[in-house]
Structures are given as structure tokens and as C-alpha cells.
ChimeraX commands (.cxc) that place a marker at each C-alpha (Angstrom):
marker #1 position -49.04,49.20,-38.90 radius 0.5
marker #1 position -45.97,48.44,-36.36 radius 0.5
marker #1 position -42.66,49.92,-36.39 radius 0.5
marker #1 position -39.56,48.02,-37.51 radius 0.5
marker #1 position -37.35,49.75,-35.16 radius 0.5
marker #1 position -39.45,48.80,-32.32 radius 0.5
marker #1 position -39.56,45.31,-33.30 radius 0.5
marker #1 position -35.94,45.21,-33.18 radius 0.5
marker #1 position -35.54,46.90,-29.78 radius 0.5
marker #1 position -38.03,44.58,-27.94 radius 0.5
marker #1 position -36.35,41.63,-29.87 radius 0.5
marker #1 position -33.39,42.74,-28.26 radius 0.5
marker #1 position -34.68,43.51,-24.66 radius 0.5
marker #1 position -36.38,40.16,-24.80 radius 0.5
marker #1 position -33.56,38.08,-25.84 radius 0.5
marker #1 position -31.71,37.67,-22.92 radius 0.5
marker #1 position -34.80,37.39,-20.33 radius 0.5
marker #1 position -35.34,34.36,-22.70 radius 0.5
marker #1 position -32.31,32.70,-21.88 radius 0.5
marker #1 position -31.10,33.60,-18.14 radius 0.5
marker #1 position -28.30,30.81,-18.06 radius 0.5
marker #1 position -26.38,32.17,-20.37 radius 0.5
marker #1 position -26.02,35.39,-18.13 radius 0.5
marker #1 position -25.05,32.83,-15.15 radius 0.5
marker #1 position -22.67,31.12,-16.97 radius 0.5
marker #1 position -20.03,34.18,-17.01 radius 0.5
marker #1 position -21.40,35.32,-13.64 radius 0.5
marker #1 position -20.36,32.15,-12.19 radius 0.5
marker #1 position -17.04,32.10,-14.09 radius 0.5
marker #1 position -16.36,35.48,-12.71 radius 0.5
marker #1 position -16.98,34.42,-8.79 radius 0.5
marker #1 position -14.48,31.12,-9.33 radius 0.5
marker #1 position -12.34,33.24,-10.68 radius 0.5
marker #1 position -12.25,35.83,-8.29 radius 0.5
marker #1 position -12.30,33.32,-5.11 radius 0.5
marker #1 position -9.68,31.31,-6.53 radius 0.5
marker #1 position -7.50,35.12,-6.94 radius 0.5
marker #1 position -8.23,35.69,-3.26 radius 0.5
marker #1 position -7.10,32.23,-1.93 radius 0.5
marker #1 position -4.10,32.20,-4.29 radius 0.5
marker #1 position -3.22,35.99,-2.92 radius 0.5
marker #1 position -3.85,35.06,0.15 radius 0.5
marker #1 position -1.63,31.61,0.20 radius 0.5
marker #1 position 1.15,33.09,-1.60 radius 0.5
marker #1 position 1.73,35.92,0.95 radius 0.5
marker #1 position 1.96,33.62,3.80 radius 0.5
marker #1 position 4.13,31.21,2.18 radius 0.5
marker #1 position 6.49,34.23,1.19 radius 0.5
marker #1 position 6.01,35.29,4.81 radius 0.5
marker #1 position 7.42,31.58,6.00 radius 0.5
marker #1 position 10.17,31.82,3.28 radius 0.5
marker #1 position 11.69,35.57,3.00 radius 0.5
marker #1 position 14.91,35.68,5.58 radius 0.5
marker #1 position 14.43,37.52,8.08 radius 0.5
marker #1 position 16.78,35.43,10.34 radius 0.5
marker #1 position 19.19,38.78,10.50 radius 0.5
marker #1 position 19.17,40.81,13.71 radius 0.5
marker #1 position 18.86,44.48,14.12 radius 0.5
marker #1 position 16.43,46.97,15.13 radius 0.5
marker #1 position 17.32,48.93,11.66 radius 0.5
marker #1 position 15.93,45.91,9.73 radius 0.5
marker #1 position 12.78,45.52,11.49 radius 0.5
marker #1 position 11.70,49.15,11.13 radius 0.5
marker #1 position 13.04,49.61,7.64 radius 0.5
marker #1 position 10.52,46.47,7.38 radius 0.5
marker #1 position 7.72,48.28,8.67 radius 0.5
marker #1 position 7.96,51.17,6.73 radius 0.5
marker #1 position 8.42,49.72,3.72 radius 0.5
marker #1 position 5.53,47.60,4.24 radius 0.5
marker #1 position 3.75,50.08,4.96 radius 0.5
marker #1 position 4.28,52.13,1.86 radius 0.5
marker #1 position 3.44,48.96,0.01 radius 0.5
marker #1 position 0.32,48.46,1.78 radius 0.5
marker #1 position -0.78,51.87,0.93 radius 0.5
marker #1 position 0.31,51.30,-3.07 radius 0.5
marker #1 position -1.49,48.55,-3.05 radius 0.5
marker #1 position -4.68,49.53,-1.38 radius 0.5
marker #1 position -4.40,52.28,-4.13 radius 0.5
marker #1 position -4.39,50.62,-7.12 radius 0.5
marker #1 position -7.07,48.36,-6.15 radius 0.5
marker #1 position -9.56,51.00,-5.68 radius 0.5
marker #1 position -8.63,52.03,-9.44 radius 0.5
marker #1 position -9.35,48.84,-10.61 radius 0.5
marker #1 position -12.54,48.26,-8.49 radius 0.5
marker #1 position -13.94,51.24,-10.20 radius 0.5
marker #1 position -12.84,50.25,-13.87 radius 0.5
marker #1 position -13.33,46.35,-13.46 radius 0.5
marker #1 position -16.18,44.79,-14.84 radius 0.5
marker #1 position -17.25,43.22,-11.30 radius 0.5
marker #1 position -16.26,45.67,-8.99 radius 0.5
marker #1 position -18.18,43.77,-6.00 radius 0.5
marker #1 position -15.74,40.61,-6.94 radius 0.5
marker #1 position -12.91,42.74,-7.53 radius 0.5
marker #1 position -13.39,44.33,-3.96 radius 0.5
marker #1 position -13.41,40.85,-2.54 radius 0.5
marker #1 position -9.66,40.40,-3.98 radius 0.5
marker #1 position -9.00,43.93,-2.81 radius 0.5
marker #1 position -9.59,43.17,0.34 radius 0.5
marker #1 position -7.63,39.72,0.84 radius 0.5
marker #1 position -4.43,41.30,-0.90 radius 0.5
marker #1 position -4.49,44.40,1.30 radius 0.5
marker #1 position -5.81,42.73,5.05 radius 0.5
marker #1 position -3.23,39.38,4.58 radius 0.5
marker #1 position -0.22,41.62,3.40 radius 0.5
marker #1 position -1.08,44.28,6.68 radius 0.5
marker #1 position -1.14,40.92,8.94 radius 0.5
marker #1 position 1.92,39.47,7.31 radius 0.5
marker #1 position 3.78,42.71,7.56 radius 0.5
marker #1 position 3.14,43.16,11.14 radius 0.5
marker #1 position 4.01,39.35,11.99 radius 0.5
marker #1 position 6.85,39.89,10.23 radius 0.5
marker #1 position 8.08,42.73,12.06 radius 0.5
marker #1 position 6.83,41.33,15.36 radius 0.5
marker #1 position 9.34,38.55,14.83 radius 0.5
marker #1 position 12.40,40.54,14.03 radius 0.5
marker #1 position 11.90,42.88,16.75 radius 0.5
marker #1 position 11.92,39.83,19.31 radius 0.5
marker #1 position 15.19,38.27,17.71 radius 0.5
marker #1 position 16.75,41.63,17.78 radius 0.5
marker #1 position 15.58,42.66,21.19 radius 0.5
marker #1 position 15.15,39.23,23.17 radius 0.5
marker #1 position 12.65,39.52,25.90 radius 0.5
marker #1 position 10.67,41.85,24.21 radius 0.5
marker #1 position 7.13,39.72,24.44 radius 0.5
marker #1 position 6.36,37.23,27.58 radius 0.5
marker #1 position 8.30,33.98,25.29 radius 0.5
marker #1 position 10.59,34.03,22.35 radius 0.5
marker #1 position 8.41,33.89,19.02 radius 0.5
marker #1 position 8.94,31.96,15.87 radius 0.5
marker #1 position 7.02,32.80,12.92 radius 0.5
marker #1 position 3.84,31.12,13.76 radius 0.5
marker #1 position 3.77,32.58,17.25 radius 0.5
marker #1 position 4.42,36.26,15.27 radius 0.5
marker #1 position 1.51,35.52,12.94 radius 0.5
marker #1 position -0.81,34.12,15.53 radius 0.5
marker #1 position 0.13,36.65,17.87 radius 0.5
marker #1 position -0.92,39.51,14.96 radius 0.5
marker #1 position -4.16,37.48,14.32 radius 0.5
marker #1 position -5.28,37.74,17.77 radius 0.5
marker #1 position -4.47,41.42,18.26 radius 0.5
marker #1 position -6.47,42.39,15.03 radius 0.5
marker #1 position -9.13,40.27,15.81 radius 0.5
marker #1 position -9.30,41.98,19.59 radius 0.5
marker #1 position -9.05,38.31,20.99 radius 0.5
marker #1 position -6.51,38.91,22.77 radius 0.5
marker #1 position -6.05,35.79,24.40 radius 0.5
marker #1 position -2.83,36.76,26.65 radius 0.5
marker #1 position -0.52,33.83,26.05 radius 0.5
marker #1 position 1.43,36.20,24.07 radius 0.5
marker #1 position 2.17,39.78,25.51 radius 0.5
marker #1 position 4.54,42.33,24.64 radius 0.5
marker #1 position 6.77,43.86,27.46 radius 0.5
marker #1 position 9.05,45.99,26.06 radius 0.5
marker #1 position 8.44,49.48,25.06 radius 0.5
marker #1 position 9.25,48.92,21.27 radius 0.5
marker #1 position 7.09,45.79,21.43 radius 0.5
marker #1 position 3.94,47.68,22.94 radius 0.5
marker #1 position 4.71,50.66,20.50 radius 0.5
marker #1 position 4.47,47.89,17.96 radius 0.5
marker #1 position 1.23,46.28,18.73 radius 0.5
marker #1 position -0.48,50.13,19.49 radius 0.5
marker #1 position 0.42,50.66,15.69 radius 0.5
marker #1 position -1.21,47.69,14.58 radius 0.5
marker #1 position -4.25,48.53,16.75 radius 0.5
marker #1 position -4.79,51.70,15.21 radius 0.5
marker #1 position -3.98,50.79,11.42 radius 0.5
marker #1 position -6.71,47.36,12.02 radius 0.5
marker #1 position -9.01,49.93,13.24 radius 0.5
marker #1 position -8.47,52.27,10.25 radius 0.5
marker #1 position -8.34,48.95,7.68 radius 0.5
marker #1 position -11.72,47.84,9.30 radius 0.5
marker #1 position -13.61,51.33,9.04 radius 0.5
marker #1 position -11.96,53.78,6.75 radius 0.5
marker #1 position -10.72,51.77,4.26 radius 0.5
marker #1 position -14.19,49.37,3.68 radius 0.5
marker #1 position -15.60,52.62,3.18 radius 0.5
marker #1 position -12.92,53.24,0.28 radius 0.5
marker #1 position -13.88,50.12,-1.05 radius 0.5
marker #1 position -17.64,50.53,-1.14 radius 0.5
marker #1 position -17.10,53.74,-2.46 radius 0.5
marker #1 position -15.30,52.24,-5.57 radius 0.5
marker #1 position -17.72,49.48,-5.98 radius 0.5
marker #1 position -20.33,52.20,-6.35 radius 0.5
marker #1 position -18.61,54.11,-8.80 radius 0.5
marker #1 position -18.07,50.66,-10.41 radius 0.5
marker #1 position -21.64,49.93,-10.67 radius 0.5
marker #1 position -22.61,53.23,-11.73 radius 0.5
marker #1 position -20.10,53.41,-14.65 radius 0.5
marker #1 position -21.56,50.15,-15.98 radius 0.5
marker #1 position -25.25,51.98,-15.67 radius 0.5
marker #1 position -23.88,54.68,-17.90 radius 0.5
marker #1 position -22.22,52.23,-20.34 radius 0.5
marker #1 position -24.72,51.24,-22.23 radius 0.5
marker #1 position -27.13,54.55,-22.35 radius 0.5
marker #1 position -23.93,56.72,-23.38 radius 0.5
marker #1 position -23.47,54.37,-26.59 radius 0.5
marker #1 position -25.25,55.69,-29.62 radius 0.5
marker #1 position -28.08,53.58,-30.97 radius 0.5
marker #1 position -27.66,51.86,-34.55 radius 0.5
marker #1 position -28.79,54.33,-37.27 radius 0.5
marker #1 position -27.85,57.44,-35.33 radius 0.5
marker #1 position -24.63,59.55,-35.53 radius 0.5
marker #1 position -22.88,60.02,-31.83 radius 0.5
marker #1 position -24.02,63.88,-31.25 radius 0.5
marker #1 position -26.86,63.94,-33.19 radius 0.5
marker #1 position -30.50,63.29,-31.38 radius 0.5
marker #1 position -32.72,60.70,-32.99 radius 0.5
marker #1 position -35.56,61.94,-34.76 radius 0.5
marker #1 position -38.50,60.75,-36.22 radius 0.5
marker #1 position -38.16,60.80,-40.02 radius 0.5
marker #1 position -40.97,62.34,-41.84 radius 0.5
marker #1 position -43.35,65.22,-40.19 radius 0.5
marker link #1:1,2 radius 0.2
marker link #1:2,3 radius 0.2
marker link #1:3,4 radius 0.2
marker link #1:4,5 radius 0.2
marker link #1:5,6 radius 0.2
marker link #1:6,7 radius 0.2
marker link #1:7,8 radius 0.2
marker link #1:8,9 radius 0.2
marker link #1:9,10 radius 0.2
marker link #1:10,11 radius 0.2
marker link #1:11,12 radius 0.2
marker link #1:12,13 radius 0.2
marker link #1:13,14 radius 0.2
marker link #1:14,15 radius 0.2
marker link #1:15,16 radius 0.2
marker link #1:16,17 radius 0.2
marker link #1:17,18 radius 0.2
marker link #1:18,19 radius 0.2
marker link #1:19,20 radius 0.2
marker link #1:20,21 radius 0.2
marker link #1:21,22 radius 0.2
marker link #1:22,23 radius 0.2
marker link #1:23,24 radius 0.2
marker link #1:24,25 radius 0.2
marker link #1:25,26 radius 0.2
marker link #1:26,27 radius 0.2
marker link #1:27,28 radius 0.2
marker link #1:28,29 radius 0.2
marker link #1:29,30 radius 0.2
marker link #1:30,31 radius 0.2
marker link #1:31,32 radius 0.2
marker link #1:32,33 radius 0.2
marker link #1:33,34 radius 0.2
marker link #1:34,35 radius 0.2
marker link #1:35,36 radius 0.2
marker link #1:36,37 radius 0.2
marker link #1:37,38 radius 0.2
marker link #1:38,39 radius 0.2
marker link #1:39,40 radius 0.2
marker link #1:40,41 radius 0.2
marker link #1:41,42 radius 0.2
marker link #1:42,43 radius 0.2
marker link #1:43,44 radius 0.2
marker link #1:44,45 radius 0.2
marker link #1:45,46 radius 0.2
marker link #1:46,47 radius 0.2
marker link #1:47,48 radius 0.2
marker link #1:48,49 radius 0.2
marker link #1:49,50 radius 0.2
marker link #1:50,51 radius 0.2
marker link #1:51,52 radius 0.2
marker link #1:52,53 radius 0.2
marker link #1:53,54 radius 0.2
marker link #1:54,55 radius 0.2
marker link #1:55,56 radius 0.2
marker link #1:56,57 radius 0.2
marker link #1:57,58 radius 0.2
marker link #1:58,59 radius 0.2
marker link #1:59,60 radius 0.2
marker link #1:60,61 radius 0.2
marker link #1:61,62 radius 0.2
marker link #1:62,63 radius 0.2
marker link #1:63,64 radius 0.2
marker link #1:64,65 radius 0.2
marker link #1:65,66 radius 0.2
marker link #1:66,67 radius 0.2
marker link #1:67,68 radius 0.2
marker link #1:68,69 radius 0.2
marker link #1:69,70 radius 0.2
marker link #1:70,71 radius 0.2
marker link #1:71,72 radius 0.2
marker link #1:72,73 radius 0.2
marker link #1:73,74 radius 0.2
marker link #1:74,75 radius 0.2
marker link #1:75,76 radius 0.2
marker link #1:76,77 radius 0.2
marker link #1:77,78 radius 0.2
marker link #1:78,79 radius 0.2
marker link #1:79,80 radius 0.2
marker link #1:80,81 radius 0.2
marker link #1:81,82 radius 0.2
marker link #1:82,83 radius 0.2
marker link #1:83,84 radius 0.2
marker link #1:84,85 radius 0.2
marker link #1:85,86 radius 0.2
marker link #1:86,87 radius 0.2
marker link #1:87,88 radius 0.2
marker link #1:88,89 radius 0.2
marker link #1:89,90 radius 0.2
marker link #1:90,91 radius 0.2
marker link #1:91,92 radius 0.2
marker link #1:92,93 radius 0.2
marker link #1:93,94 radius 0.2
marker link #1:94,95 radius 0.2
marker link #1:95,96 radius 0.2
marker link #1:96,97 radius 0.2
marker link #1:97,98 radius 0.2
marker link #1:98,99 radius 0.2
marker link #1:99,100 radius 0.2
marker link #1:100,101 radius 0.2
marker link #1:101,102 radius 0.2
marker link #1:102,103 radius 0.2
marker link #1:103,104 radius 0.2
marker link #1:104,105 radius 0.2
marker link #1:105,106 radius 0.2
marker link #1:106,107 radius 0.2
marker link #1:107,108 radius 0.2
marker link #1:108,109 radius 0.2
marker link #1:109,110 radius 0.2
marker link #1:110,111 radius 0.2
marker link #1:111,112 radius 0.2
marker link #1:112,113 radius 0.2
marker link #1:113,114 radius 0.2
marker link #1:114,115 radius 0.2
marker link #1:115,116 radius 0.2
marker link #1:116,117 radius 0.2
marker link #1:117,118 radius 0.2
marker link #1:118,119 radius 0.2
marker link #1:119,120 radius 0.2
marker link #1:120,121 radius 0.2
marker link #1:121,122 radius 0.2
marker link #1:122,123 radius 0.2
marker link #1:123,124 radius 0.2
marker link #1:124,125 radius 0.2
marker link #1:125,126 radius 0.2
marker link #1:126,127 radius 0.2
marker link #1:127,128 radius 0.2
marker link #1:128,129 radius 0.2
marker link #1:129,130 radius 0.2
marker link #1:130,131 radius 0.2
marker link #1:131,132 radius 0.2
marker link #1:132,133 radius 0.2
marker link #1:133,134 radius 0.2
marker link #1:134,135 radius 0.2
marker link #1:135,136 radius 0.2
marker link #1:136,137 radius 0.2
marker link #1:137,138 radius 0.2
marker link #1:138,139 radius 0.2
marker link #1:139,140 radius 0.2
marker link #1:140,141 radius 0.2
marker link #1:141,142 radius 0.2
marker link #1:142,143 radius 0.2
marker link #1:143,144 radius 0.2
marker link #1:144,145 radius 0.2
marker link #1:145,146 radius 0.2
marker link #1:146,147 radius 0.2
marker link #1:147,148 radius 0.2
marker link #1:148,149 radius 0.2
marker link #1:149,150 radius 0.2
marker link #1:150,151 radius 0.2
marker link #1:151,152 radius 0.2
marker link #1:152,153 radius 0.2
marker link #1:153,154 radius 0.2
marker link #1:154,155 radius 0.2
marker link #1:155,156 radius 0.2
marker link #1:156,157 radius 0.2
marker link #1:157,158 radius 0.2
marker link #1:158,159 radius 0.2
marker link #1:159,160 radius 0.2
marker link #1:160,161 radius 0.2
marker link #1:161,162 radius 0.2
marker link #1:162,163 radius 0.2
marker link #1:163,164 radius 0.2
marker link #1:164,165 radius 0.2
marker link #1:165,166 radius 0.2
marker link #1:166,167 radius 0.2
marker link #1:167,168 radius 0.2
marker link #1:168,169 radius 0.2
marker link #1:169,170 radius 0.2
marker link #1:170,171 radius 0.2
marker link #1:171,172 radius 0.2
marker link #1:172,173 radius 0.2
marker link #1:173,174 radius 0.2
marker link #1:174,175 radius 0.2
marker link #1:175,176 radius 0.2
marker link #1:176,177 radius 0.2
marker link #1:177,178 radius 0.2
marker link #1:178,179 radius 0.2
marker link #1:179,180 radius 0.2
marker link #1:180,181 radius 0.2
marker link #1:181,182 radius 0.2
marker link #1:182,183 radius 0.2
marker link #1:183,184 radius 0.2
marker link #1:184,185 radius 0.2
marker link #1:185,186 radius 0.2
marker link #1:186,187 radius 0.2
marker link #1:187,188 radius 0.2
marker link #1:188,189 radius 0.2
marker link #1:189,190 radius 0.2
marker link #1:190,191 radius 0.2
marker link #1:191,192 radius 0.2
marker link #1:192,193 radius 0.2
marker link #1:193,194 radius 0.2
marker link #1:194,195 radius 0.2
marker link #1:195,196 radius 0.2
marker link #1:196,197 radius 0.2
marker link #1:197,198 radius 0.2
marker link #1:198,199 radius 0.2
marker link #1:199,200 radius 0.2
marker link #1:200,201 radius 0.2
marker link #1:201,202 radius 0.2
marker link #1:202,203 radius 0.2
marker link #1:203,204 radius 0.2
marker link #1:204,205 radius 0.2
marker link #1:205,206 radius 0.2
marker link #1:206,207 radius 0.2
marker link #1:207,208 radius 0.2
marker link #1:208,209 radius 0.2
marker link #1:209,210 radius 0.2
marker link #1:210,211 radius 0.2
marker link #1:211,212 radius 0.2
view
């Protein structure tokens, strides 16, 4: 004679396998939402870069923007790491975190280059527009370095070296931290169902068979 509890367990385990499309729909929806958020974050940061009033001259303004921006990058990155570990979709959340951190980092240095060129003309091989500053930032980050725009002043070269060092840290250290956060989130998901008590048992009481 079969055990009723065993039959219920078998039906529970076989139910998701019998309807795999029901599991795929939430997954596809989560992927769409994550990609949409990543695109909106990138577009929003670039739009803010072009709309913010960066036309005032002054080296102090450029230095303040760089320092505050780097602090913002660290705060955003730390918050995203915690969100990844707690998210039901840690891999997708990591995509959003990478988009936010990377685009914020690039826009930050593009703004600093633009302000430096306006406060100290001649810092670069040609006057920089906002698009030129963003272009120089991308070529430096990707290590392409076409050479059409180069830093000439000492301040410009120091700022470029800071971006190079920060880019290496972002690609190396930050990528590993995000990967560790994803693994922590996946481990939390695997522990979740097993940590919940089964029906008919108390939370701290082992499940024992009734009778001898």
C-alpha cells in the first residue's frame, strides 16, 4: 500500500516538469525587464551627461566632480552587490549592476575631461566637445587609443592615468566581486526551499514516521 505523503511528494515534484512553459514565461519576462532596465540606465546616464550644466570654468569644479563621481560609483557598486545577493535573479541583476557602474564610470571621466579642457585650454591635442570627451573616454577604456585625441598637459595625463587604473580595477576586481555576489545569490536560492519546514511538521521538529 503506497504512502499518501510519498504520492503527494511525487505529484509536487512532477508538476513543474509537466509544464515547463510555465517556468519559462516568468524567466523570459525577467530577462526582458533586466535588459530594459540596463538600456534605460545607460540612456539615462548619457542623457544626463549631455544635459547637465558643465560649461562653467574652473579646475576646482572638475576636481570636485571627479571626487564626488568616484564616491558615487563606489556607493552604487556596493548597493548593487547587496542587491544581487538578495535578488531572485542574481545573474540578471548583475547585468543591471554592470551597466550602471560601467556607464557611470565612463560618463564621470568624460565630464572631467570636458571640464578640464574648458578650464585649461590646450590640455588636449584639440578642443573637446562633450562628444569628443566621451569618445576619448571610450577609446582610453577600450585600450584602442587611436591617437587622434591625446592628453598634452600634466593634469590631462594624470586624469587619463587615473581612468586607466580605474578601468583595470573595474574589469578585474569589480567583475570578480559581481561574480561572487551572483554565486552567493544562487546559494541562497538553493538553501531557501530546504530551509522551509515541510507540511505537517513543526519548524524545529524533525520529521518522524508515526508508529514503530
